[in-house]
C-alpha positions in Angstrom: -14.4 -6.3 -12.1 -11.3 -8.6 -12.0 -10.0 -10.8 -14.8 -8.8 -14.3 -14.8 -6.6 -16.2 -17.3 -8.1 -19.1 -19.3 -5.2 -21.4 -18.5 -4.6 -20.2 -14.8 -7.8 -19.0 -13.1 -5.8 -18.1 -10.0 -4.4 -15.1 -11.8 -6.5 -12.1 -11.0 -5.9 -8.6 -12.5 -7.8 -5.5 -13.1 -9.2 -4.5 -16.5 -6.5 -2.0 -16.9 -3.8 -4.5 -16.2 -5.6 -7.0 -18.6 -5.8 -4.3 -21.5 -2.1 -3.2 -20.9 -0.7 -6.7 -20.8 -3.1 -8.2 -23.5 -2.0 -11.9 -23.0 -1.4 -13.7 -19.8 2.1 -14.7 -19.1 1.5 -18.4 -19.5 -0.3 -17.9 -22.8 -3.9 -17.8 -21.4 -6.6 -15.2 -22.4 -8.1 -12.8 -20.0 -11.8 -13.2 -19.2 -14.2 -11.4 -16.8 -14.7 -13.0 -13.4 -18.4 -12.8 -14.0 -20.8 -11.3 -16.5 -23.1 -8.4 -15.4 -26.7 -8.8 -15.8 -28.8 -6.5 -18.0 -32.6 -6.2 -17.8 -35.1 -5.9 -20.7 -36.0 -2.5 -19.3 -32.4 -1.3 -19.4 -32.1 -2.5 -23.1 -35.3 -0.9 -23.9 -33.8 2.3 -22.5 -31.1 2.1 -24.8 -33.3 2.5 -27.9 -33.5 6.3 -27.2 -29.7 6.6 -26.5 -26.8 7.4 -28.9 -24.2 5.0 -29.6 -21.8 6.6 -27.3 -24.3 6.4 -24.5 -24.9 2.8 -25.3 -21.1 2.2 -25.3 -20.8 3.7 -21.9 -23.6 1.6 -20.6 -22.0 -1.7 -21.6 -18.3 -0.8 -21.1 -18.8 0.6 -17.6 -20.1 -2.6 -16.5 -16.7 -4.4 -17.5 -14.1 -1.6 -16.9 -15.1 -0.8 -13.3 -11.7 0.5 -12.5 -12.0 3.5 -15.1 -13.8 6.5 -13.7 -16.7 7.8 -15.5 -14.7 10.9 -16.8 -11.9 8.5 -18.2 -14.3 6.1 -20.0 -16.4 8.9 -21.5 -13.3 10.4 -22.7 -12.2 7.2 -24.5 -15.6 6.6 -26.1 -16.0 10.2 -27.2 -12.6 10.3 -28.7 -13.2 7.1 -30.6 -16.7 7.4 -31.9 -17.3 10.6 -33.7 -19.3 11.4 -37.0 -16.0 12.7 -38.6 -14.4 9.3 -38.1 -17.3 7.1 -39.1 -19.2 9.3 -41.5 -22.5 8.7 -39.7 -23.9 9.8 -36.5 -25.3 6.3 -35.8 -21.7 4.8 -36.0 -22.9 1.2 -36.7 -26.3 1.6 -38.6 -28.6 -1.2 -39.2 -29.8 -1.7 -42.8 -33.2 -3.5 -43.3 -32.8 -5.9 -46.2 -36.3 -7.4 -45.9 -38.9 -8.2 -43.3 -36.7 -10.8 -41.5 -33.1 -9.9 -42.4 -31.0 -6.9 -41.3 -27.3 -5.9 -42.0 -25.4 -4.5 -39.1 -23.0 -2.2 -40.9 -19.8 -2.2 -39.1 -17.6 -0.7 -41.9 -18.1 2.9 -41.7 -14.9 3.8 -39.7 -11.7 5.1 -41.1 -10.4 1.8 -42.6 -13.8 0.5 -43.8 -13.9 -2.7 -41.8 -15.5 -3.8 -38.5 -12.2 -3.7 -36.9 -12.4 0.1 -36.4 -15.4 -0.6 -33.9 -12.8 -1.7 -31.4 -9.4 -0.3 -32.6 -10.5 3.3 -32.7 -11.2 3.0 -28.8 -8.4 0.6 -28.0 -5.5 3.3 -28.0 -7.5 5.3 -25.7 -8.2 2.3 -23.4 -4.6 1.4 -23.4 -3.1 4.8 -22.7 -5.5 5.1 -20.0 -4.7 1.8 -18.6 -1.0 2.7 -18.7 -1.5 5.8 -16.5 -3.7 3.8 -14.1 -1.2 1.1 -13.6 1.7 3.6 -13.4 3.4 2.1 -16.3 6.8 3.8 -17.1 7.8 1.5 -19.9 7.0 2.0 -23.6 4.2 -0.3 -24.8 5.1 -2.3 -27.9 1.9 -3.5 -29.8 2.4 -6.7 -31.8 -0.4 -7.6 -34.3 -0.9 -10.5 -36.6 -3.4 -9.6 -39.2 -5.4 -11.5 -42.0 -6.0 -8.0 -43.5 -8.3 -5.6 -41.7 -6.9 -5.5 -38.2 -3.6 -4.4 -39.4 -4.6 -1.2 -40.8 -7.2 -0.4 -38.3 -4.6 -0.9 -35.5 -1.9 1.1 -37.3 -4.4 4.0 -37.7 -5.5 3.8 -34.3 -2.2 3.8 -32.7 -0.3 6.1 -35.2 1.7 8.5 -33.2 0.2 7.6 -29.9 2.6 8.7 -27.2 4.2 5.9 -25.2 3.4 3.2 -27.9 5.0 1.5 -30.8 3.2 -0.9 -33.1 4.6 -3.6 -35.5 2.1 -5.4 -37.8 2.8 -8.7 -39.5 0.4 -9.9 -42.4 0.6 -12.9 -44.7 2.4 -12.3 -47.9 0.0 -12.6 -50.9 -2.8 -13.4 -48.4 -4.6 -9.9 -48.3 -6.4 -7.9 -50.9 -4.5 -5.3 -52.9 -6.4 -2.5 -51.1 -5.6 -4.0 -47.7 -1.8 -4.3 -48.5 -1.8 -0.7 -49.8 -3.5 0.5 -46.6 -0.7 -1.0 -44.6 2.4 -0.4 -46.5 1.5 3.3 -47.1 0.9 3.8 -43.4 2.5 7.0 -42.0 3.5 7.5 -38.2 6.6 7.8 -36.3 5.9 4.8 -34.2 4.8 2.2 -36.7 6.3 -0.7 -38.7 4.8 -3.3 -41.1 6.2 -6.7 -42.5 4.8 -9.4 -44.7 5.3 -13.0 -43.5 6.1 -15.9 -45.9 3.1 -18.1 -45.3 -0.5 -17.5 -44.1 -2.1 -15.8 -41.3 -1.8 -18.8 -38.8 1.9 -18.4 -39.5 1.9 -14.9 -38.6 -0.2 -15.3 -35.6 1.9 -18.2 -34.3 4.9 -16.2 -34.8 3.4 -13.3 -32.6 2.3 -15.9 -29.8 5.7 -17.2 -29.8 7.3 -13.9 -29.1 4.7 -13.0 -26.4 5.5 -16.3 -24.4 9.3 -16.1 -24.9 10.4 -15.2 -21.2 14.0 -14.4 -22.3 12.9 -12.2 -25.0 10.5 -10.3 -22.6 13.2 -9.9 -20.2 15.4 -8.5 -22.8 12.7 -5.9 -23.8 12.1 -5.2 -20.1 15.7 -4.2 -19.6 15.2 -1.9 -22.6 12.2 -0.3 -21.2 9.6 -1.9 -23.4 6.6 -3.8 -22.6 4.8 -6.2 -25.1 0.9 -6.0 -25.7 -1.4 -6.9 -28.5 -4.1 -5.2 -30.6 -5.5 -8.5 -31.8 -8.7 -9.6 -30.2 -6.8 -11.6 -27.7 -6.7 -8.5 -26.0 -9.8 -7.9 -23.8 -9.7 -4.1 -24.8 -10.3 -5.3 -28.3 -13.1 -7.6 -27.6 -15.1 -5.8 -25.1 -16.1 -2.8 -27.5 -17.5 -5.4 -29.9 -20.2 -6.5 -27.3 -21.5 -2.9 -27.6 -22.7 -3.1 -31.2 -24.9 -6.1 -30.5 -26.7 -4.4 -27.8 -26.9 -1.2 -30.1 -28.3 -3.2 -33.2 -31.1 -4.7 -30.9 -32.0 -1.3 -29.5 -32.1 -0.1 -33.2 -34.7 -2.8 -34.1 -36.7 -1.8 -31.0 -36.4 1.9 -31.8 -37.6 1.3 -35.3 -40.5 -0.8 -34.3 -39.0 -3.9 -36.1 -39.2 -5.9 -32.9 -40.7 -5.7 -29.5 -38.6 -5.7 -26.4 -37.8 -9.3 -25.4 -38.2 -10.7 -28.9 -35.6 -13.1 -29.6 -33.3 -12.5 -32.7 -30.7 -14.7 -34.5 -27.3 -13.4 -35.2 -25.0 -14.3 -38.1 -21.4 -13.5 -38.1 -18.8 -14.4 -40.9 -16.0 -15.8 -38.6 -12.4 -16.5 -38.7 -10.7 -15.9 -35.2 -14.0 -16.2 -33.3 -13.8 -12.9 -31.6 -16.8 -11.1 -33.3 -19.2 -13.9 -32.7 -17.8 -14.4 -29.2 -18.8 -10.8 -28.5 -22.4 -11.6 -29.4 -22.3 -14.7 -27.2 -21.1 -12.5 -24.4 -24.0 -10.1 -25.1 -26.4 -13.0 -24.7 -24.9 -14.0 -21.4 -25.6 -10.6 -20.2 -29.3 -10.7 -21.1 -29.7 -9.7 -24.8 -32.3 -11.9 -26.4 -30.4 -14.0 -28.9 -32.1 -17.3 -29.9 -29.3 -18.8 -32.3 -25.8 -18.0 -33.3 -25.0 -18.9 -36.9 -21.3 -19.2 -37.4 -20.4 -18.6 -41.2 -17.0 -20.0 -42.8 -15.5 -19.9 -46.0 -13.6 -22.9 -47.4 -11.4 -22.7 -44.3 -14.2 -24.3 -42.4 -12.4 -25.7 -39.3 -15.1 -23.8 -37.2 -18.1 -25.4 -39.2 -16.6 -28.9 -38.6 -15.9 -28.1 -35.0 -19.4 -26.9 -34.1 -20.8 -29.8 -35.9 -18.7 -32.6 -34.4 -16.9 -31.1 -31.2 -13.6 -31.9 -33.0 -11.1 -29.0 -33.7 -8.7 -30.1 -36.3 -6.4 -27.6 -38.1 -4.6 -30.3 -39.9 -6.1 -29.6 -43.2 -5.4 -27.9 -46.5 -5.4 -24.0 -46.2 -7.4 -22.2 -48.8 -6.6 -18.6 -50.1 -10.1 -17.3 -50.8 -11.8 -14.0 -51.9 -12.8 -13.5 -48.3 -9.1 -13.3 -46.9 -9.9 -11.9 -43.5 -11.4 -15.3 -42.7 -8.5 -17.5 -43.9 -7.8 -18.8 -40.7 -7.3 -22.2 -39.2 -6.4 -21.4 -35.6 -9.3 -19.5 -34.0 -7.7 -17.9 -31.0 -10.8 -16.6 -29.2 -12.5 -20.0 -29.2 -10.4 -20.5 -26.2 -12.5 -17.9 -24.2 -15.6 -19.8 -25.3 -14.3 -23.1 -24.2 -13.4 -21.8 -20.7 -17.0 -20.4 -20.4 -18.6 -23.6 -21.6 -16.5 -25.8 -19.3 -17.5 -23.8 -16.2 -14.1 -22.0 -16.1 -11.9 -25.2 -16.2 -8.6 -23.8 -16.7 -6.8 -27.3 -16.6 -9.1 -28.8 -19.3 -8.7 -25.8 -21.5 -4.9 -25.7 -21.0 -4.9 -29.5 -21.9 -7.0 -28.8 -25.2 -4.7 -25.9 -26.2 -1.5 -28.0 -25.6 -3.1 -30.8 -27.8 -3.9 -28.2 -30.4 -0.2 -27.0 -30.3 1.2 -30.5 -30.3 -0.9 -32.5 -32.4 -3.1 -29.8 -34.2 -6.4 -31.1 -32.9 -8.5 -31.8 -29.8 -11.9 -33.0 -29.1 -14.3 -31.6 -26.4 -16.5 -33.6 -24.2 -20.0 -34.6 -25.1 -21.3 -32.1 -22.4 -19.5 -29.2 -24.0 -20.4 -30.1 -27.5 -24.1 -30.3 -26.3 -24.1 -27.0 -24.8 -22.4 -25.4 -27.8 -24.9 -27.1 -30.3 -27.8 -25.9 -28.3 -26.9 -22.3 -29.1 -24.7 -22.5 -32.4 -25.2 -23.7 -35.7 -22.6 -23.4 -38.4 -22.2 -23.4 -42.2 -19.6 -22.7 -44.9 -19.6 -21.7 -48.5 -16.9 -21.6 -51.3 -15.9 -18.6 -53.5 -18.5 -19.4 -56.2 -21.3 -19.4 -53.7 -20.0 -16.1 -52.2 -19.9 -14.5 -55.7 -23.5 -15.7 -56.4 -24.7 -14.2 -53.2 -23.1 -10.9 -54.0 -24.8 -10.9 -57.4 -28.2 -12.1 -56.0 -28.3 -9.6 -53.1 -27.5 -6.7 -55.6 -30.1 -7.8 -58.2 -32.9 -8.6 -55.6 -32.3 -5.8 -53.2 -30.0 -3.2 -55.0 -27.7 -3.6 -52.1 -24.0 -4.5 -52.6 -22.1 -6.4 -50.0 -18.4 -7.4 -49.7 -17.0 -11.0 -49.9 -17.1 -11.5 -46.1 -20.6 -10.3 -45.7 -21.6 -12.6 -48.6 -20.2 -15.6 -46.9 -22.5 -14.7 -43.9 -25.5 -14.3 -46.1 -25.0 -17.3 -48.1 -24.8 -19.5 -44.9 -27.8 -17.8 -43.5 -29.9 -18.4 -46.6 -28.9 -22.1 -46.6 -29.8 -22.2 -42.8 -33.2 -20.8 -43.5 -33.9 -23.2 -46.5 -33.0 -26.2 -44.2 -34.8 -25.1 -41.0 -37.6 -22.6 -42.1 -36.5 -20.5 -39.2 -38.0 -17.0 -39.9 -36.7 -15.4 -36.8 -35.8 -11.7 -37.4 -31.9 -12.0 -37.8 -29.0 -9.5 -37.8 -26.1 -10.4 -40.1 -22.8 -8.7 -39.2 -21.6 -6.9 -42.4 -17.9 -6.6 -41.6 -16.3 -4.7 -44.6 -17.1 -2.1 -47.3 -17.3 -3.7 -50.8 -14.8 -1.2 -52.0 -12.1 -3.0 -49.8 -12.6 -6.1 -52.1 -13.6 -4.3 -55.2 -12.1 -6.6 -57.8 -14.0 -9.6 -56.4 -17.2 -7.8 -56.1 -17.2 -6.4 -59.6 -16.4 -9.9 -61.0 -19.5 -11.1 -59.1 -21.7 -8.3 -60.3 -20.4 -8.7 -63.9 -17.7 -11.1 -65.0 -13.8 -11.4 -65.1 -13.7 -8.9 -68.0 -14.8 -6.2 -65.8 -11.5 -6.1 -64.0 -8.9 -7.1 -66.8 -6.1 -4.5 -67.1 -7.6 -2.0 -64.6 -5.8 -0.7 -61.5 -7.4 -0.5 -58.0 -8.5 3.0 -58.2 -10.2 2.6 -61.7 -12.0 -0.3 -60.0 -13.2 1.7 -57.2 -14.7 4.3 -59.5 -16.5 1.5 -61.4 -17.8 0.0 -58.3 -19.0 3.3 -57.2 -21.0 3.8 -60.3 -22.2 0.2 -60.3 -23.4 0.3 -56.7 -24.5 3.7 -56.4 -22.2 4.1 -53.3 -19.7 6.7 -52.5 -16.1 5.7 -52.5 -14.8 5.8 -48.9 -12.4 8.8 -48.9 -9.8 6.8 -47.0 -9.5 4.3 -49.8 -9.4 6.7 -52.8 -6.8 8.8 -51.0 -4.4 5.8 -51.2 -3.5 6.7 -54.8 -1.5 9.8 -53.7 0.4 7.8 -51.0 4.0 6.5 -51.2 4.9 3.0 -50.0 6.8 3.2 -46.8 7.2 -0.5 -45.9 8.3 -3.3 -48.3 9.7 -5.9 -45.8 9.1 -9.6 -46.1 10.4 -12.3 -43.6 10.1 -15.9 -42.7 8.0 -16.6 -39.4 11.3 -17.4 -37.6 12.7 -13.9 -38.3 9.7 -12.1 -36.8 11.5 -11.6 -33.6 14.4 -10.1 -35.2 12.1 -7.7 -37.0 10.9 -6.6 -33.8 14.2 -6.1 -32.3 15.4 -4.1 -35.2 12.5 -1.7 -35.0 13.0 -1.2 -31.3 16.9 -1.2 -31.7 17.6 -3.9 -29.0 20.1 -6.6 -29.1 
C-alpha cells in the first residue's frame, strides 16, 4: 500500500515513510492509494475477536510494509488492560434501544486521543527503523486540549524522539492544562500560545513548510514529524474502533450483520469522523454520519452550504477540544470526494489560506450531503443535555459527548430516524468536572473549590471512579510555564533543540 499527497498525487511513499514524515513537503496530507474492501463475513468474524485482534485485522490492510510481528508488537504494546483499565479497550455502552455510546476515554489521559496516541510512538519508531532513519525525530503538536497530553504521555522518553506541544493559552480546561504542564520526561517540552487553537495549528504548519528551517534542522540531525491527526499514523488507528463497535453490537445481538447504523461524532479537526467515513468506504454498514459542532460551527455551515468560511467570531466554549475553525482533516475528505483531484484541493486550500474561505462544486456538495448531516449547539444546550442524560439514564457524559448527544436528539426530532446509532464519547466527564458539576447542579456547586475537590464531588454524584491519572495530578509539580506569541513558536523549537 502506497500513499499519495492530497496536493500532489504524483508523490508516492510507503506507510512507514508517511508515518515518519507526518506531512508532505508541499503541505499536503498523506492518503492511501486505495481502500481495502472488507466483507460482511469478515466483519461478523470480528465479533468473536479481542480489540487487539480487530486492530490487527484493520491495520494490516493499510500498513502492508510492516511485518506481522512488527505490527502485532505495536498493537500489543499500546492496548493493554493496565493502560485502559478495561479488557475491551473501547467498550460500547447501551443507553437505550437505539442509542449507544462508544466510550473512547478509558486510556491513560482519559480522552479518545489515547486510542491513537498510545500506538503512534510504536508505529513511528518502527517506521524509523524500516526507513533507516538516523536522525532524531522531532514531534510538533498543536493541541486544543486532549491531543497534547496524550502525545506527551505516548512519546515520553521514547528513544530517538523529542516532542514539543503548543496549546492555546486560556483555551483548555484546568485539568487539561495541569496534565500538560506537569508532564515528566527527558524529551518533552510544552508551551502555551497567545490566541486560540487555530493560531497554534497555523504556527506548527508554518514550521513544517519552512524549507530553510527544515534544512537547518537537517544539518543538526533532526527531522520533523507530527502527532496531530494530520499524521496517517494517528488517523488509521481510529478506523479500528468503528469496526470494533459494530462488531460489539453484533456480538451482543443488538444488530444483525449487515444492518446499517448511524454514527455521531463531536467534531473539531474532522479526523474522528473521517475515520468513520473511511470505515464505510471499506465496507462497514453506515447509513448516516452526523457531524456535531459547538458554537464554532464552521463544519455545520460547510456541510449545509458547501461553503467553508473561517472568517467568523471564535467562541471559547465548555467543549474546548472542539474550539476549532480550521479543520485540517477535511482536506483528506475533499480529496476523496473530488476523485483524487489534487489540483482542485490545492486551489481550495490556497483560497482558505489567502481569503479564509472556499466553495466546493455542486457535485462535491451533493456527494457530501448524501452521507452527512450536521448540527450544532451552544453551551446552554450542552449543559441541559448533560443534566437530561444523567436524570433519565443515570449516565454522566462530558461536555463534548453532550454536544454530540444534543445534536443527535435534534436530528431524531427533525427526521424521525430511529436507526440504531453509535455516538462517539470522546472524553471522561472528570476532565471537565467543573462544567459537568454545574450542569448537574448549579454554579454554586463549584464556587471556591479546587479541581481535586471537584473530582471527588463528581465521583460521588456520578457513582463513577476517579481516573487514577487525574487524581494523581495533585501530587505533581509544574514543570513548564512558558507562554509565547505564534510568531515565536519556531524559536521555542530551536531553543528546545539547541540549534541556531
